[in-house]
C-alpha positions in Angstrom: -4.0 -0.5 13.5 -2.7 -2.6 10.5 -4.9 -2.5 7.6 -5.3 -6.3 7.8 -7.2 -5.2 11.1 -9.9 -3.6 8.3 -11.1 -7.0 6.8 -14.3 -7.1 8.7 -15.3 -4.5 6.1 -14.2 -6.5 3.2 -16.3 -9.9 4.8 -19.5 -7.8 5.2 -19.2 -6.3 2.0 -18.2 -9.5 0.4 -21.1 -11.5 1.3 -23.5 -8.5 0.3 -21.8 -8.2 -3.2 -21.9 -11.8 -4.5 -25.5 -12.2 -3.9 -25.7 -9.3 -6.9 -22.7 -10.4 -9.0 -24.1 -10.7 -12.7 -20.8 -12.2 -14.1 -20.9 -10.7 -17.5 -17.8 -10.6 -19.5 -15.3 -7.8 -18.6 -15.0 -5.0 -20.9 -13.4 -5.6 -24.3 -9.6 -5.4 -24.0 -7.0 -3.7 -26.3 -3.8 -5.1 -24.6 -3.2 -8.7 -23.4 -1.3 -9.6 -20.3 0.7 -12.6 -19.3 1.0 -13.7 -15.9 4.3 -14.9 -14.5 4.9 -16.4 -11.1 8.2 -15.3 -9.8 8.0 -16.7 -6.3 5.7 -18.6 -4.0 5.9 -18.1 -0.6 6.0 -21.5 1.5 6.5 -21.1 5.1 8.5 -24.4 5.8 11.1 -25.4 8.3 11.3 -21.3 9.1 13.2 -20.9 5.7 10.9 -18.3 4.3 8.3 -15.7 4.9 4.8 -15.9 4.6 2.2 -13.2 3.7 4.2 -10.8 1.8 3.6 -7.3 2.6 3.6 -3.8 0.6 5.0 -2.6 -2.7 7.7 -4.3 -4.3 10.8 -2.3 -5.1 13.3 -2.2 -7.8 17.3 -1.5 -7.4 19.3 0.1 -10.3 20.1 -3.6 -11.5 16.8 -4.9 -12.0 16.5 -7.0 -8.7 13.3 -6.7 -6.7 12.8 -6.3 -2.9 10.0 -7.0 -0.3 8.8 -8.0 3.1 6.8 -10.6 4.6 4.5 -9.9 7.5 5.0 -12.9 9.2 7.2 -16.3 9.0 11.3 -16.4 8.7 13.5 -18.2 11.2 11.7 -16.9 14.3 8.5 -18.4 13.1 6.3 -15.0 13.1 8.7 -12.3 12.8 8.9 -11.8 9.3 11.7 -10.9 6.5 13.1 -8.7 4.0 13.8 -10.9 0.8 15.2 -10.1 -2.9 14.1 -11.7 -6.1 17.2 -11.9 -8.8 16.2 -12.4 -12.5 18.1 -15.1 -14.1 19.3 -15.3 -17.6 16.6 -18.3 -18.1 14.1 -15.9 -17.1 13.5 -17.8 -13.6 13.6 -15.6 -10.3 15.7 -16.7 -7.3 14.6 -15.7 -3.7 17.0 -14.6 -1.1 16.3 -14.0 2.5 18.4 -10.7 3.6 17.0 -10.5 7.1 15.0 -12.6 9.5 13.3 -10.4 12.2 13.7 -12.0 15.6 10.2 -11.3 17.1 12.2 -10.1 20.0 11.2 -6.6 21.7 15.1 -5.7 21.2 14.3 -5.4 17.5 11.5 -4.9 15.3 9.2 -7.4 13.9 6.2 -7.5 11.6 7.4 -5.4 8.6 5.0 -3.7 6.9 6.6 -2.0 3.8 9.9 -0.8 2.5 11.6 1.4 0.1 14.7 1.9 -1.4 17.3 5.1 -2.1 20.0 5.4 -4.9 22.8 3.6 -3.0 20.7 0.4 -2.6 19.9 0.8 1.0 16.8 -0.1 2.3 14.3 1.6 4.7 11.2 0.2 6.3 8.9 0.1 9.0 7.9 -3.1 11.4 4.5 -2.8 13.4 5.6 -4.2 16.5 8.9 -4.4 18.3 11.2 -1.9 19.5 12.2 -0.7 22.7 9.9 2.7 22.9 10.1 3.4 26.8 6.3 4.5 26.8 4.9 1.6 24.8 2.0 -0.4 26.8 1.6 -2.8 24.1 3.4 -6.3 25.2 4.4 -6.6 21.5 6.0 -3.2 21.1 5.2 0.0 19.5 7.1 -0.5 16.3 10.1 0.8 14.7 12.0 2.5 11.6 14.7 0.2 10.4 17.6 0.4 7.5 19.2 -2.4 5.8 22.3 -1.6 4.3 24.6 -3.9 1.9 28.0 -4.6 2.7 31.0 -5.3 0.3 31.1 -9.1 1.5 27.4 -9.6 0.1 26.0 -9.4 3.8 23.3 -6.9 5.2 23.6 -5.1 8.2 20.2 -3.9 10.0 20.1 -0.6 12.3 17.0 0.2 13.9 16.7 4.3 13.3 13.7 4.7 15.8 11.6 3.2 18.2 8.2 4.6 18.6 6.3 5.4 21.8 9.8 6.9 22.6 7.9 10.2 24.2 5.7 10.2 26.9 2.2 9.3 25.9 3.3 7.9 22.8 3.5 11.7 21.2 5.7 10.4 18.6 3.0 8.0 17.7 3.1 4.1 17.5 2.1 0.9 15.5 2.9 2.3 11.7 1.2 0.7 9.2 3.1 1.5 6.0 6.1 1.8 4.5 8.3 5.6 5.1 8.5 7.8 2.1 11.8 9.0 1.0 12.5 12.8 0.4 15.4 15.0 -0.7 18.3 14.8 1.6 17.5 11.0 3.0 14.6 12.3 5.0 12.0 9.8 5.8 8.2 10.7 6.2 5.5 8.6 7.3 2.6 8.3 9.7 1.9 6.3 12.8 -0.5 6.2 15.4 -2.1 9.7 15.3 0.8 11.5 14.0 2.6 12.3 10.8 6.4 12.3 11.2 9.8 13.0 9.5 13.2 11.1 10.5 16.0 13.6 9.7 19.8 11.7 9.3 23.0 13.4 10.6 26.2 12.6 11.7 24.7 12.1 15.3 22.1 9.8 14.2 18.4 10.1 13.2 15.9 12.8 14.9 12.0 12.4 14.7 10.1 15.4 14.6 6.3 15.1 14.6 4.8 17.2 11.6 1.4 17.1 13.0 -1.0 15.2 15.4 -4.5 14.4 14.1 -7.9 14.7 15.8 -6.5 18.3 17.0 -9.7 20.1 16.0 -13.4 19.4 17.6 -15.0 16.1 16.3 -12.0 15.5 14.6 -12.6 17.2 11.8 -9.0 17.5 10.5 -9.1 13.4 10.4 -7.8 11.0 12.4 -5.9 7.5 12.4 -3.5 8.4 9.1 -3.5 5.1 7.2 -0.7 4.5 4.3 2.3 5.9 3.4 2.6 9.7 2.9 2.8 10.9 -0.9 5.6 13.8 -1.3 5.2 16.5 -4.3 8.0 18.4 -5.7 7.3 21.4 -3.5 7.9 19.4 -0.3 4.1 19.2 0.5 2.6 15.7 1.7 -0.6 14.1 1.3 -2.3 11.2 2.8 -5.4 9.8 4.1 -7.2 9.2 7.7 -9.2 6.3 8.4 -11.8 8.2 10.3 -13.1 11.9 10.4 -15.9 13.9 11.4 -18.1 11.3 9.7 -16.1 8.2 10.1 -15.8 7.9 6.5 -12.2 9.2 6.6 -10.3 12.3 5.0 -7.9 13.4 2.2 -5.5 15.8 3.7 -2.4 17.7 3.0 0.4 19.0 4.9 2.4 21.9 4.0 5.6 23.3 5.6 5.6 26.8 6.8 8.3 29.5 6.9 8.4 29.1 10.9 9.1 25.5 10.5 5.8 24.3 11.4 3.2 22.3 8.9 0.0 23.1 8.6 -2.7 20.4 7.9 -5.7 21.1 5.5 -8.4 18.5 4.7 -8.8 18.4 0.9 -12.0 16.0 1.2 -14.3 14.5 3.9 -16.0 11.4 2.5 -19.1 11.4 3.8 -21.2 8.3 3.0 -21.7 5.0 0.6 -21.8 6.9 -2.8 -19.0 9.3 -1.5 -16.6 6.5 -0.3 -15.7 5.2 2.9 -12.7 3.2 4.5 -9.9 4.7 2.5 -7.2 2.2 1.4 -4.2 3.8 2.2 -1.9 5.9 0.0 -3.0 8.7 -2.5 -1.3 8.8 -5.9 -0.3 12.3 -7.1 -0.9 12.3 -11.0 -0.5 15.6 -13.0 -2.9 18.1 -11.1 -5.0 15.5 -9.5 -4.8 13.2 -6.6 -6.2 9.4 -7.0 -7.1 6.9 -4.5 -9.2 3.9 -3.7 -12.0 3.5 -0.9 -12.7 0.1 0.3 -16.2 0.6 0.6 -18.9 3.2 -1.3 -20.5 2.9 -4.4 -23.9 3.5 -5.8 -24.5 -0.3 -7.3 -23.5 -2.3 -4.3 -25.5 -2.9 -1.0 -23.2 -1.6 1.4 -20.6 -0.5 -1.2 -18.1 -2.3 -2.8 -15.3 0.3 -3.3 -14.5 3.3 -5.7 -11.7 4.7 -7.3 -11.7 8.6 -6.6 -10.3 11.8 -8.1 -9.7 15.0 -6.4 -8.6 18.2 -8.1 -9.2 21.8 -8.0 -11.9 23.3 -10.2 -11.3 26.4 -11.8 -14.9 27.4 -12.4 -15.6 26.7 -8.5 -13.8 27.2 -5.3 -12.2 24.2 -3.3 -11.3 20.6 -4.1 -13.6 18.7 -6.4 -14.1 14.9 -6.3 -15.0 12.8 -9.1 -15.7 9.3 -8.8 -14.0 7.5 -11.6 -14.9 3.9 -11.4 -17.6 1.9 -9.0 -16.8 -1.4 -8.0 -20.3 -2.5 -7.5 -21.6 -3.0 -11.2 -20.2 -6.3 -11.8 -18.4 -8.6 -9.2 -16.4 -10.1 -12.3 -14.3 -7.1 -12.5 -13.4 -7.4 -9.2 -14.4 -5.3 -5.8 -12.8 -3.6 -2.7 -9.6 -2.1 -4.0 -7.4 -2.7 -1.2 -4.1 -0.7 -2.3 -3.2 2.7 -4.0 -3.4 3.1 -7.7 -0.2 3.6 -9.9 0.4 5.2 -13.2 2.5 4.1 -16.2 4.4 7.1 -18.3 1.2 7.1 -20.6 -1.2 8.0 -18.1 -2.8 4.6 -17.7 -3.7 3.7 -14.1 -3.7 0.2 -12.5 -4.6 -1.5 -9.4 -5.9 -4.4 -7.6 -9.0 -5.6 -5.7 -8.7 -8.1 -2.9 -12.4 -9.7 -3.9 -14.3 -10.5 -6.9 -13.4 -11.9 -10.2 -13.5 -15.8 -10.4 -17.0 -17.0 -9.7 -15.5 -20.3 -7.9 -12.7 -18.1 -6.1 -13.5 -14.7 -6.1 -9.7 -14.1 -5.6 -9.5 -10.8 -6.3 -8.2 -9.1 -9.9 -5.5 -6.7 -11.2 -7.1 -3.8 -13.4 -6.2 -1.3 -15.8 -7.9 2.0 -16.7 -7.1 4.2 -19.6 -8.2 7.8 -20.0 -11.0 8.4 -22.7 -11.4 12.1 -22.5 -14.1 14.2 -20.7 -13.3 12.5 -17.5 -14.0 9.0 -18.8 -12.1 6.1 -18.6 -12.2 2.4 -19.9 -11.6 -0.4 -17.5 -9.9 -3.4 -18.2 -9.1 -6.8 -16.2 -5.7 -7.8 -16.8 -5.8 -10.7 -14.4 -8.4 -12.9 -12.5 -6.6 -14.5 -9.6 -7.7 -18.3 -9.2 -6.2 -19.5 -6.0 -3.0 -21.5 -7.1 -1.7 -18.4 -8.7 -2.3 -16.5 -5.6 -5.2 -15.1 -3.7 -6.3 -11.3 -2.1 -3.5 -9.2 -4.0 -2.6 -6.7 -1.2 -0.2 -4.2 -2.6 0.4 -1.0 -4.9 1.6 -2.5 -8.2 5.2 -1.4 -9.0 5.4 -0.4 -13.3 8.7 -0.6 -14.8 10.1 1.0 -17.7 8.8 -1.6 -20.0 5.3 -1.4 -18.8 5.2 -4.6 -17.1 3.6 -4.9 -13.4 4.6 -6.3 -10.0 2.6 -7.2 -7.5 1.9 -9.6 -4.5 -0.9 -11.7 -2.7 -1.4 -12.2 0.7 -2.2 -15.7 0.5 -2.7 -18.7 -2.0 -0.1 -20.0 -4.5 0.7 -23.3 -6.5 0.6 -25.6 -3.3 -1.8 -26.5 -0.3 0.9 -24.5 1.6 1.7 -21.6 -0.1 1.8 -18.5 1.9 1.4 -15.8 -0.8 3.4 -15.0 -4.2 5.2 -12.7 -6.0 4.3 -11.8 -9.4 4.8 -10.3 -13.1 2.3 -9.3 -15.5 3.6 -8.5 -19.1 1.9 -6.6 -22.0 1.8 -9.1 -24.9 -0.5 -8.4 -27.9 -2.9 -5.8 -29.4 -6.2 -6.9 -30.2 -7.7 -5.8 -33.9 -10.3 -3.7 -31.5 
């Protein structure tokens, strides 16, 4: 199921948290950020997409690329778009591909990545021609979008999910693939983790692991988000469900015999521990970081947390530390809905889909700075009010200058706006 299918949790938690908002001022900030609207998506006359989805990605020339979950020339198939910066500081959108919402092609793209040559790779949640798919909408695809010398782009379907009996190859992917050495793509779909290997004969899918292979799904079930690849070829991720239905964080390690071994790093067991993983995990230094839509000790029902997982030298196993609890102050946002990202200085950035403005509750962009001894300073960098978008929904992209780029699922400057792409730029230092 696509992550938007989890919004029931967000709605319940939102109601519970609104009643407890003290709306004190955000923590003192040291860096101010300037918000800039790069593009407002308007699904008008079938000429634009609606509902941008997944992180924005840069090419080597400074252009941004992304996808929308719906809209486009077909009405609801979604698009791949490019945002190009101009000399006047304005950005221009170009639609590179319209998904036709037909079974022979994919549609409703959910994320995309880019390689060094400028080729784009992504997944669609629906569409495709998997022979064993019993969903009338199709079970999803992996696609490639290649730039041509004449400026046009060519789309190719690399794989149709549910091509194997019993959908043993998975289906309905919910996030972008991960690009590894040799052009191999890694990802999760349905209850499987997979890799797609290119060759002169095409692409070959290999199932790395089938979740819920242990009693009571102790190994986790329903992987969610993209997989994270480390320098040794190990993969990390989260599952939405597990033994206690709180989800898990896991690793997949390649073995000498060509098989992959799954290890559960942590099982989330309750509200204080976190529940409903948001998606990807982020590898930074020797630790893994992730967000949970639910959980936390301050807000009835849980308003979400940011956690850190790392090995404790003094103890066996993996230790979880909650580095931020979103239930304490609704003005600082709640329900983190995407993975966190880091800048080169070790500062952490992310978004919440709720909280912030008392009149809107449209979400925030936040930053966190490590203070030592496991403590972090939290700062709201931008509070959405609706006309600048609402419900930011993707992992932020950080450039070499520390600028942040992201999208919102809806909102914008006009009543018919269907989400925005935005930039946040650091400006001045305070005297504090």
